[in-house]
Each structure stands twice: as structure tokens, then as C-alpha cells.
N, C-alpha and C positions, 0 to 999 in steps of 0.2 A: 558374530562380528559383521557390522554393516559394510557394504561396498561404498565406493565413492559416489555412484549415482544415488544410492539410498541416503547418504549424508546430505547430498545436494537437495534431494526431495524433502528431507526433514526441515531444512532451512527455508525452502520455499513455503512449506506448510506453516511454519512459524510466522512468516511475513504475511501470508493470507489471513492468519488468525490475529494479526496485529500484535503479536508478541515480540517481534523484532522491528524496531523503529528505523526510519531512514537515518543513515549515518552511523548505525551501531557498529562497533568494532568487532570483528570476528577473528580472535586470536587463534593461531594454528595450534599452539600447545594446549590451551584450555579445551578446544574442540577435540583434540586427540585424546585428552584425559577423559572427557565426557563420553565419547564413543568407544573408548578403549581400543584405539587404532593408532597407527603410526602417523606422524606429521605429514609424511609423503602422501598417504591416502587422503588426509584432510586437504592438502594442497591441491590434489587432483580434483576433489569436489569443488573447491573454491574456484579453480580455473574453469571448470564447467560452467559455473554460475556467472563468472566474468564474461565468458563467451556468449552467454545468453542475456547479458546486459542487466543482471540482477545485483551483482556486487562489483566493486571497483577495488583496485589495488594501488597502493602508494609504495614506491620502492623503499622508503624510509620508515613509514608508519604502519604498513601492513594492509590487511583486508578490511573493507567496510561495506555495509549494506548500501545500495545505491541511494543517493539523495537527489531525486530528479529536479532538474531546472524547469522553469516555466515552459521553455520550448520543448523539452522532452515530454512534459505532461501533455501538451497539445498533440504531439506526434503519436503518443501511446493511444490516446482516445481516437484519433483519426484511423490508426491501424485497426483498432477493434471495430470501428464502424464498418470499414471495408470488408473485413473478414466475416464478421457475424451476420451482417445483412446479406452478404454474398452467399453464405451458406444457406440461408433461408430462401433466397431468391431462386436457387436452383432446385429446391426441394419440391417434389411432386406430392408425396404423402408421407405420413409418419407411421411406422409399424406399431401395432398395439403394445409390444414389449417396450419400445422406446418411450411411448406415451406413459406407460406404467412407471417406468424408471424416473421420468421427469416429475410426475406427480408425487412419487415417493420422496424425491429430493426436496420439493416444495413443502411437503409435510414436515420434514426434518428442519427446514428453515423456520417454520412457524413454531415448532417445539422449542428450538433454541432461543427464539425471540421471546417466547412466553416465559421460559425459565430464567431469562436474564444471563444466559451463558454467552458472554460477549465474544470470546475466542471462537467457539464453535459457530456462532451466528455469523461472524465475519468471514470465517473460512467457507461456510456453505453458500453464502451470498455470492462470493467470488467464484466458487467452484461450479455454480449453476451453469455458467457459460462454457466451462470445460466439459461438463456433463452433456450439455446440449450438442456440442461438436462430436463427442464420442457416440452419442445415440444416432447421430446422422452418418456415422461410419467413417469419419475422417480423423484418424488418430494423429496424423501429422499436424493438422490445424488445431487439434485439441492441445497438443504440447505447446504450440505457439501461443495459444490463448492463455494457457496456464502462466506462461512467462509475462504476457502482456497484462493479465489480471493482477499478477503480483506487483507489477510496476504501478498500475493504477491504484492499488491498495496503498502503496507507499506514498503516492501522490495525495490521496485522500487524507492520510495521516499527517503528512507534512503541511498541507494547505488547509487543514481543518474543514473537511467536507461537511456540508449541511444536509446532504441527502440521507434521509433516515432509513434505517433497516426495514421498518414496516412498509415504507413506500417501495423499496426495492423488491421486497417479497410480493407485494400486490402486483407490481409490474411483471414479475416473472410469471405469476399465476395467469395474468391476462394473455401473455405470449403463448403459454401452453394451452390455454383454452382456445385460442385462435387456431393453433396447430391441430387440436383435437377435432375442430369443425372443418378442417381442410381449407381454412382461410389463410393461405400462405402469404398472399400480398399484405393482408392485415397484420400477420405476425411479423413480417419484415418491417412494416411501418412502426409497430409497437416497439420492436427492438431498437430501431433508430432513435425513437423518442426516449426510450429508457436510457441508452448510453448517453444521449444528449443531456438528459436530466441529471445524470450522475456527474457529467463534466460541468454542467452549469452550477452545481453545488460547490464546486471548488473555488476557493477565494485565494487567489495568488498573493493578495496583499497581506494574507495571514501568515506568510512564510516567516519562520523564526529568524531573528537577527543573530547571526553567528558571533557578533561582537557584544551581545547584550550584557554578559557578565563583566567583561572588561570595561565597557562603556559606563556601567553602573559604578564599578570600583574607582574609576578615574574621574568621576564627576567633581567639579570644583567644590572645595570645602566652603560652607556658608561663612559669610563675613564675620558673624558673631562667634564662630567656633574658634577655639585656640588649640594648637597642638598640645598633646599630653606632655606634662612636665614643665610647662611654662605658665607663669601667672600674669594676669593683666595688670599692668602698672598704671597708677593714676597719672593723668595728664598734668604737665606743668602749665603755669599761666600762659607762657609763650605758645605752647601747643594749642591751648584752648582758643587763642586769638586766631590761629591759622586754620582752625577747623571750619 
């Protein structure tokens, strides 16, 4: 039986894998049935995620995956820039075990890209940044980055990012190569450019129209169309004159 933190972690992983889209409804009872736990335990997990800014709750409609606004998108990327470049700025050297772990992570990224496993690929590309923070020995910032990366994943899904997986993987590889050579300032510059490139790939004009279906349904009927059940009558001579 999973705990509430484990349920919360499963939801975050589903977001990072792009299996849960922005605005997805998270029903307490379906989740309780799925995990075979009480609704109380599910509610605790969702409250944890709400506190971390990953889900939102509506008193009448229930729990939903965050659907970030344009302003929230900018803030998320700004926060990642500050944290990730700051971590690299204070780094003096990278232990061999940490370097081995990062290279192993990039190898998995390449395998997922090659195999076409979109879910694993998306998860690994986001988790690289968490992995980097963990290898640098800062578990608190790793947890923060996990949440921020989940948010930026939702942003990429919502605003149709054009930043390609192959490009992200290459940029990760360049950062690790710089770290391996002890070029910490270069690694920091590469990280700043990488996050900037991901953000630049976001097209806020591509945000879905929440009224799209209703707008389409209520479009004016074309003038030549007639309501069902009514026949077009021939015009009288008087009507022809007024036309």
C-alpha cells in the first residue's frame, strides 16, 4: 500500500513523462481505487502537491493538474536559471562517482530517444536537472528542481514547445563534458543557454482556447442552411420585387 508521498511522487513522474496534461482532473475516488488506498490518503497526497504548486483545487469541481499562465511560465524558468546556474557557480570540482552517474543518465536519454519511448525520454530529460543537483550533494534543491521541472514540463505541453529532445540531450552532454574538464564557468554558461533555449522554444500564442468547442458549436448558421424539419418555400412575385 503506497504512502501519500509515494502517490504524490507517482503523479509528478506522470507529469514529467507527459502522461498527465495541464488541466487534467484528479478525482479522489478514482485515485483511491487505483492505488487501493483511502480517499483520505489520496487527499493528503494532493494537498502536498498543491502546496508544491503542481496541482490546484476548486471547492466545487475538485483537483486538477496545474495549467500555468504566461506569467507563471516566466517565473518558473527564472527560478530554474537562478538555482541551476547558482549550483554550478559554487562548484569547485565534480567527484568521479558523480560524473559517472551523469554520463549514465545521458546514456539512458539517448537510448530512450533512439527507441522512440516518448514517456521515458521526457522523464529523463527533465530528471537530468534533478540528478545534477543530487550529484552536487544538495537534496533540498534537488526536490525544488523536481517541482520546477514538472511545472516547465506542463508549460512545454501547454504552449507547444519546439525545443527538440535531441537538442536537449546534446546540451546536457556538453554541460557534463565541461564539468569533466573542470571548466565550471563554461558549464554555468552552457546551463544558462540551455534553459534559455528551452524557454525560447515556448510559444505562448499556442495556448489552447478554453472556449474553442463552445465557440465552434455556436458559430452562426450559414445563410443557405435551413433548420431541420422546415422546407424552403418559393418566393411570391411581391417578395421577388423586394429582393
